[in-house]
LUMNURO-180668 format. One record per atom (N, C-alpha, C, O): residue number from 1; residue in three letters; chain; atom name; x, y, z. Coordinates in steps of 0.2 Angstrom, whole numbers, plus 5000, padded with zeros to 4 digits. Atoms other than C-alpha are relative to their C-alpha. Layout:
BEGIN
<pt seq="NUM" type="Ala" mol="A" atom="CA" x="X" y="Y" z="Z"/>
...
This chain:
BEGIN
<pt seq="1" type="Unk" mol="A" atom="N" x="4995" y="5000" z="5005"/>
<pt seq="1" type="Unk" mol="A" atom="CA" x="5969" y="5468" z="5302"/>
<pt seq="1" type="Unk" mol="A" atom="C" x="5003" y="5006" z="4998"/>
<pt seq="1" type="Unk" mol="A" atom="O" x="4999" y="5011" z="4997"/>
<pt seq="2" type="Unk" mol="A" atom="N" x="4996" y="4993" z="5002"/>
<pt seq="2" type="Unk" mol="A" atom="CA" x="5982" y="5481" z="5299"/>
<pt seq="2" type="Unk" mol="A" atom="C" x="5000" y="5001" z="4993"/>
<pt seq="2" type="Unk" mol="A" atom="O" x="4999" y="4997" z="4989"/>
<pt seq="3" type="Unk" mol="A" atom="N" x="5000" y="4998" z="5007"/>
<pt seq="3" type="Unk" mol="A" atom="CA" x="5985" y="5490" z="5283"/>
<pt seq="3" type="Unk" mol="A" atom="C" x="5005" y="4995" z="4996"/>
<pt seq="3" type="Unk" mol="A" atom="O" x="5003" y="4993" z="4990"/>
<pt seq="4" type="Unk" mol="A" atom="N" x="4995" y="5005" z="5003"/>
<pt seq="4" type="Unk" mol="A" atom="CA" x="6000" y="5478" z="5278"/>
<pt seq="4" type="Unk" mol="A" atom="C" x="4996" y="4993" z="4998"/>
<pt seq="4" type="Unk" mol="A" atom="O" x="4997" y="4991" z="4993"/>
<pt seq="5" type="Unk" mol="A" atom="N" x="5004" y="5007" z="5000"/>
<pt seq="5" type="Unk" mol="A" atom="CA" x="5989" y="5462" z="5281"/>
<pt seq="5" type="Unk" mol="A" atom="C" x="4995" y="5001" z="4995"/>
<pt seq="5" type="Unk" mol="A" atom="O" x="4994" y="4997" z="4991"/>
<pt seq="6" type="Unk" mol="A" atom="N" x="5005" y="4999" z="5005"/>
<pt seq="6" type="Unk" mol="A" atom="CA" x="5975" y="5470" z="5271"/>
<pt seq="6" type="Unk" mol="A" atom="C" x="5002" y="5000" z="4993"/>
<pt seq="6" type="Unk" mol="A" atom="O" x="4999" y="4998" z="4988"/>
<pt seq="7" type="Unk" mol="A" atom="N" x="4997" y="5000" z="5006"/>
<pt seq="7" type="Unk" mol="A" atom="CA" x="5986" y="5474" z="5257"/>
<pt seq="7" type="Unk" mol="A" atom="C" x="5002" y="4994" z="4997"/>
<pt seq="7" type="Unk" mol="A" atom="O" x="5001" y="4992" z="4991"/>
<pt seq="8" type="Unk" mol="A" atom="N" x="4998" y="5007" z="5002"/>
<pt seq="8" type="Unk" mol="A" atom="CA" x="5993" y="5457" z="5256"/>
<pt seq="8" type="Unk" mol="A" atom="C" x="4994" y="4996" z="4999"/>
<pt seq="8" type="Unk" mol="A" atom="O" x="4995" y="4992" z="4994"/>
<pt seq="9" type="Unk" mol="A" atom="N" x="5006" y="5004" z="5001"/>
<pt seq="9" type="Unk" mol="A" atom="CA" x="5976" y="5449" z="5257"/>
<pt seq="9" type="Unk" mol="A" atom="C" x="4997" y="5002" z="4993"/>
<pt seq="9" type="Unk" mol="A" atom="O" x="4995" y="4998" z="4990"/>
<pt seq="10" type="Unk" mol="A" atom="N" x="5003" y="4998" z="5006"/>
<pt seq="10" type="Unk" mol="A" atom="CA" x="5970" y="5460" z="5243"/>
<pt seq="10" type="Unk" mol="A" atom="C" x="5004" y="4998" z="4994"/>
<pt seq="10" type="Unk" mol="A" atom="O" x="5002" y="4996" z="4989"/>
<pt seq="11" type="Unk" mol="A" atom="N" x="4996" y="5003" z="5006"/>
<pt seq="11" type="Unk" mol="A" atom="CA" x="5985" y="5455" z="5232"/>
<pt seq="11" type="Unk" mol="A" atom="C" x="4999" y="4993" z="4999"/>
<pt seq="11" type="Unk" mol="A" atom="O" x="4999" y="4991" z="4993"/>
<pt seq="12" type="Unk" mol="A" atom="N" x="5002" y="5007" z="5001"/>
<pt seq="12" type="Unk" mol="A" atom="CA" x="5982" y="5437" z="5235"/>
<pt seq="12" type="Unk" mol="A" atom="C" x="4994" y="4999" z="4997"/>
<pt seq="12" type="Unk" mol="A" atom="O" x="4993" y="4994" z="4993"/>
<pt seq="13" type="Unk" mol="A" atom="N" x="5007" y="5001" z="5004"/>
<pt seq="13" type="Unk" mol="A" atom="CA" x="5964" y="5439" z="5230"/>
<pt seq="13" type="Unk" mol="A" atom="C" x="5001" y="5002" z="4993"/>
<pt seq="13" type="Unk" mol="A" atom="O" x="4998" y="4999" z="4989"/>
<pt seq="14" type="Unk" mol="A" atom="N" x="4999" y="4998" z="5007"/>
<pt seq="14" type="Unk" mol="A" atom="CA" x="5970" y="5448" z="5215"/>
<pt seq="14" type="Unk" mol="A" atom="C" x="5003" y="4995" z="4996"/>
<pt seq="14" type="Unk" mol="A" atom="O" x="5002" y="4993" z="4990"/>
<pt seq="15" type="Unk" mol="A" atom="N" x="4996" y="5006" z="5003"/>
<pt seq="15" type="Unk" mol="A" atom="CA" x="5982" y="5434" z="5211"/>
<pt seq="15" type="Unk" mol="A" atom="C" x="4995" y="4994" z="4998"/>
<pt seq="15" type="Unk" mol="A" atom="O" x="4996" y="4992" z="4993"/>
<pt seq="16" type="Unk" mol="A" atom="N" x="5004" y="5006" z="5001"/>
<pt seq="16" type="Unk" mol="A" atom="CA" x="5969" y="5421" z="5213"/>
<pt seq="16" type="Unk" mol="A" atom="C" x="4995" y="5002" z="4994"/>
<pt seq="16" type="Unk" mol="A" atom="O" x="4993" y="4997" z="4990"/>
<pt seq="17" type="Unk" mol="A" atom="N" x="5005" y="4998" z="5005"/>
<pt seq="17" type="Unk" mol="A" atom="CA" x="5956" y="5431" z="5202"/>
<pt seq="17" type="Unk" mol="A" atom="C" x="5004" y="5000" z="4993"/>
<pt seq="17" type="Unk" mol="A" atom="O" x="5001" y="4997" z="4988"/>
<pt seq="18" type="Unk" mol="A" atom="N" x="4997" y="4999" z="5007"/>
<pt seq="18" type="Unk" mol="A" atom="CA" x="5969" y="5434" z="5188"/>
<pt seq="18" type="Unk" mol="A" atom="C" x="5002" y="4993" z="4998"/>
<pt seq="18" type="Unk" mol="A" atom="O" x="5001" y="4991" z="4992"/>
<pt seq="19" type="Unk" mol="A" atom="N" x="4999" y="5007" z="5002"/>
<pt seq="19" type="Unk" mol="A" atom="CA" x="5974" y="5415" z="5188"/>
<pt seq="19" type="Unk" mol="A" atom="C" x="4993" y="4997" z="4998"/>
<pt seq="19" type="Unk" mol="A" atom="O" x="4994" y="4993" z="4993"/>
<pt seq="20" type="Unk" mol="A" atom="N" x="5006" y="5003" z="5002"/>
<pt seq="20" type="Unk" mol="A" atom="CA" x="5956" y="5410" z="5187"/>
<pt seq="20" type="Unk" mol="A" atom="C" x="4998" y="5003" z="4993"/>
<pt seq="20" type="Unk" mol="A" atom="O" x="4996" y="4999" z="4989"/>
<pt seq="21" type="Unk" mol="A" atom="N" x="5002" y="4997" z="5007"/>
<pt seq="21" type="Unk" mol="A" atom="CA" x="5953" y="5422" z="5172"/>
<pt seq="21" type="Unk" mol="A" atom="C" x="5004" y="4997" z="4995"/>
<pt seq="21" type="Unk" mol="A" atom="O" x="5002" y="4995" z="4990"/>
<pt seq="22" type="Unk" mol="A" atom="N" x="4996" y="5003" z="5005"/>
<pt seq="22" type="Unk" mol="A" atom="CA" x="5968" y="5415" z="5163"/>
<pt seq="22" type="Unk" mol="A" atom="C" x="4999" y="4993" z="4999"/>
<pt seq="22" type="Unk" mol="A" atom="O" x="4999" y="4991" z="4993"/>
<pt seq="23" type="Unk" mol="A" atom="N" x="5001" y="5007" z="5000"/>
<pt seq="23" type="Unk" mol="A" atom="CA" x="5964" y="5397" z="5167"/>
<pt seq="23" type="Unk" mol="A" atom="C" x="4993" y="4999" z="4996"/>
<pt seq="23" type="Unk" mol="A" atom="O" x="4992" y="4995" z="4992"/>
<pt seq="24" type="Unk" mol="A" atom="N" x="5006" y="5000" z="5003"/>
<pt seq="24" type="Unk" mol="A" atom="CA" x="5946" y="5401" z="5161"/>
<pt seq="24" type="Unk" mol="A" atom="C" x="5001" y="5001" z="4992"/>
<pt seq="24" type="Unk" mol="A" atom="O" x="4998" y="4998" z="4988"/>
<pt seq="25" type="Unk" mol="A" atom="N" x="4999" y="4998" z="5007"/>
<pt seq="25" type="Unk" mol="A" atom="CA" x="5952" y="5409" z="5145"/>
<pt seq="25" type="Unk" mol="A" atom="C" x="5003" y="4994" z="4996"/>
<pt seq="25" type="Unk" mol="A" atom="O" x="5002" y="4992" z="4991"/>
<pt seq="26" type="Unk" mol="A" atom="N" x="4996" y="5006" z="5003"/>
<pt seq="26" type="Unk" mol="A" atom="CA" x="5964" y="5394" z="5142"/>
<pt seq="26" type="Unk" mol="A" atom="C" x="4995" y="4994" z="4999"/>
<pt seq="26" type="Unk" mol="A" atom="O" x="4995" y="4991" z="4993"/>
<pt seq="27" type="Unk" mol="A" atom="N" x="5005" y="5006" z="5000"/>
<pt seq="27" type="Unk" mol="A" atom="CA" x="5949" y="5381" z="5145"/>
<pt seq="27" type="Unk" mol="A" atom="C" x="4996" y="5002" z="4994"/>
<pt seq="27" type="Unk" mol="A" atom="O" x="4994" y="4997" z="4990"/>
<pt seq="28" type="Unk" mol="A" atom="N" x="5004" y="4998" z="5005"/>
<pt seq="28" type="Unk" mol="A" atom="CA" x="5938" y="5391" z="5133"/>
<pt seq="28" type="Unk" mol="A" atom="C" x="5004" y="4999" z="4993"/>
<pt seq="28" type="Unk" mol="A" atom="O" x="5001" y="4997" z="4988"/>
<pt seq="29" type="Unk" mol="A" atom="N" x="4996" y="5000" z="5006"/>
<pt seq="29" type="Unk" mol="A" atom="CA" x="5952" y="5392" z="5120"/>
<pt seq="29" type="Unk" mol="A" atom="C" x="5000" y="4992" z="4998"/>
<pt seq="29" type="Unk" mol="A" atom="O" x="4999" y="4991" z="4992"/>
<pt seq="30" type="Unk" mol="A" atom="N" x="4999" y="5007" z="5002"/>
<pt seq="30" type="Unk" mol="A" atom="CA" x="5955" y="5373" z="5121"/>
<pt seq="30" type="Unk" mol="A" atom="C" x="4994" y="4997" z="4998"/>
<pt seq="30" type="Unk" mol="A" atom="O" x="4994" y="4992" z="4994"/>
<pt seq="31" type="Unk" mol="A" atom="N" x="5006" y="5003" z="5002"/>
<pt seq="31" type="Unk" mol="A" atom="CA" x="5937" y="5369" z="5120"/>
<pt seq="31" type="Unk" mol="A" atom="C" x="4997" y="5003" z="4993"/>
<pt seq="31" type="Unk" mol="A" atom="O" x="4994" y="4999" z="4989"/>
<pt seq="32" type="Unk" mol="A" atom="N" x="5004" y="4997" z="5006"/>
<pt seq="32" type="Unk" mol="A" atom="CA" x="5932" y="5381" z="5106"/>
<pt seq="32" type="Unk" mol="A" atom="C" x="5005" y="5001" z="4993"/>
<pt seq="32" type="Unk" mol="A" atom="O" x="5002" y="5000" z="4988"/>
<pt seq="33" type="Unk" mol="A" atom="N" x="4996" y="4998" z="5006"/>
<pt seq="33" type="Unk" mol="A" atom="CA" x="5947" y="5384" z="5094"/>
<pt seq="33" type="Unk" mol="A" atom="C" x="5002" y="4993" z="4997"/>
<pt seq="33" type="Unk" mol="A" atom="O" x="5006" y="4989" z="5001"/>
<pt seq="34" type="Unk" mol="A" atom="N" x="4999" y="5007" z="5003"/>
<pt seq="34" type="Unk" mol="A" atom="CA" x="5948" y="5369" z="5082"/>
<pt seq="34" type="Unk" mol="A" atom="C" x="5004" y="5000" z="4994"/>
<pt seq="34" type="Unk" mol="A" atom="O" x="5007" y="4995" z="4992"/>
<pt seq="35" type="Unk" mol="A" atom="N" x="4997" y="4999" z="5007"/>
<pt seq="35" type="Unk" mol="A" atom="CA" x="5956" y="5376" z="5066"/>
<pt seq="35" type="Unk" mol="A" atom="C" x="5007" y="5004" z="5001"/>
<pt seq="35" type="Unk" mol="A" atom="O" x="5006" y="5010" z="5003"/>
<pt seq="36" type="Unk" mol="A" atom="N" x="4993" y="4997" z="4999"/>
<pt seq="36" type="Unk" mol="A" atom="CA" x="5975" y="5380" z="5068"/>
<pt seq="36" type="Unk" mol="A" atom="C" x="5003" y="5002" z="4993"/>
<pt seq="36" type="Unk" mol="A" atom="O" x="5009" y="5004" z="4993"/>
<pt seq="37" type="Unk" mol="A" atom="N" x="4997" y="4999" z="5007"/>
<pt seq="37" type="Unk" mol="A" atom="CA" x="5977" y="5382" z="5049"/>
<pt seq="37" type="Unk" mol="A" atom="C" x="4999" y="5008" z="4998"/>
<pt seq="37" type="Unk" mol="A" atom="O" x="5002" y="5010" z="4993"/>
<pt seq="38" type="Unk" mol="A" atom="N" x="5002" y="4993" z="5002"/>
<pt seq="38" type="Unk" mol="A" atom="CA" x="5970" y="5400" z="5049"/>
<pt seq="38" type="Unk" mol="A" atom="C" x="5003" y="5005" z="5005"/>
<pt seq="38" type="Unk" mol="A" atom="O" x="5003" y="5003" z="5011"/>
<pt seq="39" type="Unk" mol="A" atom="N" x="4998" y="4995" z="4995"/>
<pt seq="39" type="Unk" mol="A" atom="CA" x="5977" y="5416" z="5058"/>
<pt seq="39" type="Unk" mol="A" atom="C" x="4994" y="5003" z="5003"/>
<pt seq="39" type="Unk" mol="A" atom="O" x="4995" y="5005" z="5009"/>
<pt seq="40" type="Unk" mol="A" atom="N" x="5006" y="4997" z="4996"/>
<pt seq="40" type="Unk" mol="A" atom="CA" x="5960" y="5422" z="5062"/>
<pt seq="40" type="Unk" mol="A" atom="C" x="4995" y="4994" z="5002"/>
<pt seq="40" type="Unk" mol="A" atom="O" x="4995" y="4989" z="4999"/>
<pt seq="41" type="Unk" mol="A" atom="N" x="5005" y="5004" z="4998"/>
<pt seq="41" type="Unk" mol="A" atom="CA" x="5946" y="5414" z="5071"/>
<pt seq="41" type="Unk" mol="A" atom="C" x="4994" y="5000" z="4996"/>
<pt seq="41" type="Unk" mol="A" atom="O" x="4992" y="5005" z="4993"/>
<pt seq="42" type="Unk" mol="A" atom="N" x="5007" y="5000" z="5003"/>
<pt seq="42" type="Unk" mol="A" atom="CA" x="5930" y="5408" z="5063"/>
<pt seq="42" type="Unk" mol="A" atom="C" x="4995" y="5003" z="5004"/>
<pt seq="42" type="Unk" mol="A" atom="O" x="4996" y="5004" z="5010"/>
<pt seq="43" type="Unk" mol="A" atom="N" x="5006" y="4997" z="4997"/>
<pt seq="43" type="Unk" mol="A" atom="CA" x="5913" y="5415" z="5067"/>
<pt seq="43" type="Unk" mol="A" atom="C" x="4998" y="4995" z="5006"/>
<pt seq="43" type="Unk" mol="A" atom="O" x="4996" y="4997" z="5011"/>
<pt seq="44" type="Unk" mol="A" atom="N" x="5002" y="5005" z="4995"/>
<pt seq="44" type="Unk" mol="A" atom="CA" x="5909" y="5399" z="5077"/>
<pt seq="44" type="Unk" mol="A" atom="C" x="5005" y="5000" z="5006"/>
<pt seq="44" type="Unk" mol="A" atom="O" x="5003" y="4999" z="5011"/>
<pt seq="45" type="Unk" mol="A" atom="N" x="4995" y="5000" z="4995"/>
<pt seq="45" type="Unk" mol="A" atom="CA" x="5925" y="5399" z="5086"/>
<pt seq="45" type="Unk" mol="A" atom="C" x="5000" y="5007" z="5005"/>
<pt seq="45" type="Unk" mol="A" atom="O" x="5000" y="5006" z="5011"/>
<pt seq="46" type="Unk" mol="A" atom="N" x="5001" y="4993" z="4996"/>
<pt seq="46" type="Unk" mol="A" atom="CA" x="5922" y="5418" z="5091"/>
<pt seq="46" type="Unk" mol="A" atom="C" x="4994" y="4999" z="5005"/>
<pt seq="46" type="Unk" mol="A" atom="O" x="4995" y="5001" z="5011"/>
<pt seq="47" type="Unk" mol="A" atom="N" x="5006" y="5001" z="4996"/>
<pt seq="47" type="Unk" mol="A" atom="CA" x="5905" y="5414" z="5097"/>
<pt seq="47" type="Unk" mol="A" atom="C" x="5000" y="4995" z="5006"/>
<pt seq="47" type="Unk" mol="A" atom="O" x="4998" y="4996" z="5011"/>
<pt seq="48" type="Unk" mol="A" atom="N" x="4999" y="5006" z="4995"/>
<pt seq="48" type="Unk" mol="A" atom="CA" x="5910" y="5398" z="5106"/>
<pt seq="48" type="Unk" mol="A" atom="C" x="5004" y="5003" z="5006"/>
<pt seq="48" type="Unk" mol="A" atom="O" x="5002" y="5002" z="5012"/>
<pt seq="49" type="Unk" mol="A" atom="N" x="4996" y="4998" z="4995"/>
<pt seq="49" type="Unk" mol="A" atom="CA" x="5924" y="5407" z="5116"/>
<pt seq="49" type="Unk" mol="A" atom="C" x="4996" y="5006" z="5004"/>
<pt seq="49" type="Unk" mol="A" atom="O" x="4997" y="5006" z="5010"/>
<pt seq="50" type="Unk" mol="A" atom="N" x="5003" y="4995" z="4996"/>
<pt seq="50" type="Unk" mol="A" atom="CA" x="5913" y="5422" z="5120"/>
<pt seq="50" type="Unk" mol="A" atom="C" x="4995" y="4997" z="5004"/>
<pt seq="50" type="Unk" mol="A" atom="O" x="4994" y="4999" z="5010"/>
<pt seq="51" type="Unk" mol="A" atom="N" x="5005" y="5003" z="4996"/>
<pt seq="51" type="Unk" mol="A" atom="CA" x="5899" y="5411" z="5126"/>
<pt seq="51" type="Unk" mol="A" atom="C" x="5003" y="4996" z="5006"/>
<pt seq="51" type="Unk" mol="A" atom="O" x="5000" y="4997" z="5012"/>
<pt seq="52" type="Unk" mol="A" atom="N" x="4996" y="5004" z="4995"/>
<pt seq="52" type="Unk" mol="A" atom="CA" x="5911" y="5400" z="5136"/>
<pt seq="52" type="Unk" mol="A" atom="C" x="5002" y="5005" z="5005"/>
<pt seq="52" type="Unk" mol="A" atom="O" x="5001" y="5004" z="5011"/>
<pt seq="53" type="Unk" mol="A" atom="N" x="4997" y="4995" z="4995"/>
<pt seq="53" type="Unk" mol="A" atom="CA" x="5920" y="5415" z="5144"/>
<pt seq="53" type="Unk" mol="A" atom="C" x="4994" y="5003" z="5004"/>
<pt seq="53" type="Unk" mol="A" atom="O" x="4994" y="5004" z="5010"/>
<pt seq="54" type="Unk" mol="A" atom="N" x="5006" y="4996" z="4997"/>
<pt seq="54" type="Unk" mol="A" atom="CA" x="5903" y="5424" z="5148"/>
<pt seq="54" type="Unk" mol="A" atom="C" x="4997" y="4995" z="5005"/>
<pt seq="54" type="Unk" mol="A" atom="O" x="4996" y="4997" z="5011"/>
<pt seq="55" type="Unk" mol="A" atom="N" x="5003" y="5005" z="4995"/>
<pt seq="55" type="Unk" mol="A" atom="CA" x="5896" y="5408" z="5156"/>
<pt seq="55" type="Unk" mol="A" atom="C" x="5004" y="4999" z="5006"/>
<pt seq="55" type="Unk" mol="A" atom="O" x="5002" y="4999" z="5012"/>
<pt seq="56" type="Unk" mol="A" atom="N" x="4996" y="5001" z="4994"/>
<pt seq="56" type="Unk" mol="A" atom="CA" x="5911" y="5405" z="5167"/>
<pt seq="56" type="Unk" mol="A" atom="C" x="5000" y="5007" z="5004"/>
<pt seq="56" type="Unk" mol="A" atom="O" x="5001" y="5006" z="5010"/>
<pt seq="57" type="Unk" mol="A" atom="N" x="5000" y="4994" z="4996"/>
<pt seq="57" type="Unk" mol="A" atom="CA" x="5911" y="5424" z="5172"/>
<pt seq="57" type="Unk" mol="A" atom="C" x="4994" y="5000" z="5004"/>
<pt seq="57" type="Unk" mol="A" atom="O" x="4994" y="5003" z="5010"/>
<pt seq="58" type="Unk" mol="A" atom="N" x="5006" y="5000" z="4997"/>
<pt seq="58" type="Unk" mol="A" atom="CA" x="5893" y="5422" z="5177"/>
<pt seq="58" type="Unk" mol="A" atom="C" x="5000" y="4995" z="5006"/>
<pt seq="58" type="Unk" mol="A" atom="O" x="4998" y="4997" z="5012"/>
<pt seq="59" type="Unk" mol="A" atom="N" x="4999" y="5004" z="4994"/>
<pt seq="59" type="Unk" mol="A" atom="CA" x="5897" y="5407" z="5188"/>
<pt seq="59" type="Unk" mol="A" atom="C" x="5005" y="5002" z="5005"/>
<pt seq="59" type="Unk" mol="A" atom="O" x="5003" y="5002" z="5011"/>
<pt seq="60" type="Unk" mol="A" atom="N" x="4995" y="4997" z="4996"/>
<pt seq="60" type="Unk" mol="A" atom="CA" x="5912" y="5416" z="5195"/>
<pt seq="60" type="Unk" mol="A" atom="C" x="4997" y="5005" z="5005"/>
<pt seq="60" type="Unk" mol="A" atom="O" x="4998" y="5005" z="5011"/>
<pt seq="61" type="Unk" mol="A" atom="N" x="5004" y="4995" z="4996"/>
<pt seq="61" type="Unk" mol="A" atom="CA" x="5901" y="5430" z="5200"/>
<pt seq="61" type="Unk" mol="A" atom="C" x="4995" y="4997" z="5005"/>
<pt seq="61" type="Unk" mol="A" atom="O" x="4995" y="5000" z="5011"/>
<pt seq="62" type="Unk" mol="A" atom="N" x="5005" y="5003" z="4995"/>
<pt seq="62" type="Unk" mol="A" atom="CA" x="5888" y="5419" z="5208"/>
<pt seq="62" type="Unk" mol="A" atom="C" x="5004" y="4997" z="5006"/>
<pt seq="62" type="Unk" mol="A" atom="O" x="5002" y="4997" z="5012"/>
<pt seq="63" type="Unk" mol="A" atom="N" x="4996" y="5003" z="4995"/>
<pt seq="63" type="Unk" mol="A" atom="CA" x="5902" y="5410" z="5218"/>
<pt seq="63" type="Unk" mol="A" atom="C" x="5002" y="5006" z="5005"/>
<pt seq="63" type="Unk" mol="A" atom="O" x="5002" y="5005" z="5011"/>
<pt seq="64" type="Unk" mol="A" atom="N" x="4997" y="4994" z="4996"/>
<pt seq="64" type="Unk" mol="A" atom="CA" x="5909" y="5427" z="5224"/>
<pt seq="64" type="Unk" mol="A" atom="C" x="4994" y="5003" z="5005"/>
<pt seq="64" type="Unk" mol="A" atom="O" x="4995" y="5004" z="5010"/>
<pt seq="65" type="Unk" mol="A" atom="N" x="5006" y="4997" z="4997"/>
<pt seq="65" type="Unk" mol="A" atom="CA" x="5891" y="5433" z="5229"/>
<pt seq="65" type="Unk" mol="A" atom="C" x="4998" y="4995" z="5006"/>
<pt seq="65" type="Unk" mol="A" atom="O" x="4997" y="4997" z="5012"/>
<pt seq="66" type="Unk" mol="A" atom="N" x="5001" y="5005" z="4995"/>
<pt seq="66" type="Unk" mol="A" atom="CA" x="5889" y="5416" z="5239"/>
<pt seq="66" type="Unk" mol="A" atom="C" x="5005" y="5001" z="5005"/>
<pt seq="66" type="Unk" mol="A" atom="O" x="5003" y="5000" z="5011"/>
<pt seq="67" type="Unk" mol="A" atom="N" x="4995" y="4999" z="4995"/>
<pt seq="67" type="Unk" mol="A" atom="CA" x="5905" y="5418" z="5248"/>
<pt seq="67" type="Unk" mol="A" atom="C" x="4999" y="5006" z="5004"/>
<pt seq="67" type="Unk" mol="A" atom="O" x="5000" y="5006" z="5010"/>
<pt seq="68" type="Unk" mol="A" atom="N" x="5001" y="4994" z="4997"/>
<pt seq="68" type="Unk" mol="A" atom="CA" x="5901" y="5436" z="5252"/>
<pt seq="68" type="Unk" mol="A" atom="C" x="4994" y="4999" z="5005"/>
<pt seq="68" type="Unk" mol="A" atom="O" x="4994" y="5002" z="5010"/>
<pt seq="69" type="Unk" mol="A" atom="N" x="5006" y="5001" z="4996"/>
<pt seq="69" type="Unk" mol="A" atom="CA" x="5884" y="5431" z="5259"/>
<pt seq="69" type="Unk" mol="A" atom="C" x="5002" y="4995" z="5006"/>
<pt seq="69" type="Unk" mol="A" atom="O" x="4999" y="4997" z="5012"/>
<pt seq="70" type="Unk" mol="A" atom="N" x="4997" y="5005" z="4994"/>
<pt seq="70" type="Unk" mol="A" atom="CA" x="5893" y="5417" z="5270"/>
<pt seq="70" type="Unk" mol="A" atom="C" x="5004" y="5005" z="5005"/>
<pt seq="70" type="Unk" mol="A" atom="O" x="5003" y="5004" z="5011"/>
<pt seq="71" type="Unk" mol="A" atom="N" x="4996" y="4996" z="4996"/>
<pt seq="71" type="Unk" mol="A" atom="CA" x="5905" y="5430" z="5276"/>
<pt seq="71" type="Unk" mol="A" atom="C" x="4996" y="5005" z="5004"/>
<pt seq="71" type="Unk" mol="A" atom="O" x="4997" y="5007" z="5010"/>
<pt seq="72" type="Unk" mol="A" atom="N" x="5004" y="4995" z="4996"/>
<pt seq="72" type="Unk" mol="A" atom="CA" x="5891" y="5442" z="5281"/>
<pt seq="72" type="Unk" mol="A" atom="C" x="4995" y="4997" z="5004"/>
<pt seq="72" type="Unk" mol="A" atom="O" x="4992" y="5001" z="5009"/>
<pt seq="73" type="Unk" mol="A" atom="N" x="5005" y="5004" z="4996"/>
<pt seq="73" type="Unk" mol="A" atom="CA" x="5880" y="5429" z="5289"/>
<pt seq="73" type="Unk" mol="A" atom="C" x="5003" y="5000" z="5007"/>
<pt seq="73" type="Unk" mol="A" atom="O" x="5009" y="4999" z="5008"/>
<pt seq="74" type="Unk" mol="A" atom="N" x="4997" y="5000" z="4993"/>
<pt seq="74" type="Unk" mol="A" atom="CA" x="5881" y="5429" z="5308"/>
<pt seq="74" type="Unk" mol="A" atom="C" x="5003" y="4993" z="5002"/>
<pt seq="74" type="Unk" mol="A" atom="O" x="5000" y="4988" z="4999"/>
<pt seq="75" type="Unk" mol="A" atom="N" x="4997" y="5006" z="4998"/>
<pt seq="75" type="Unk" mol="A" atom="CA" x="5892" y="5416" z="5315"/>
<pt seq="75" type="Unk" mol="A" atom="C" x="4998" y="4996" z="5006"/>
<pt seq="75" type="Unk" mol="A" atom="O" x="5000" y="4991" z="5008"/>
């Protein structure tokens, strides 16, 4: 793989990761935020979004490790 292909591949990986993070944040927001009458989040909403996003990032990390292990395994 030449430098340009590697750069393009890295950019595509970055785009996919960024989309995943934004989609995850949106899902956690949709799941956790229930009161739109206040400008600030309640303690429960803050804890819910933190737990939701943390859980999703742990899952994402596990998936990345699994894919890396597959790539490293002999074909």
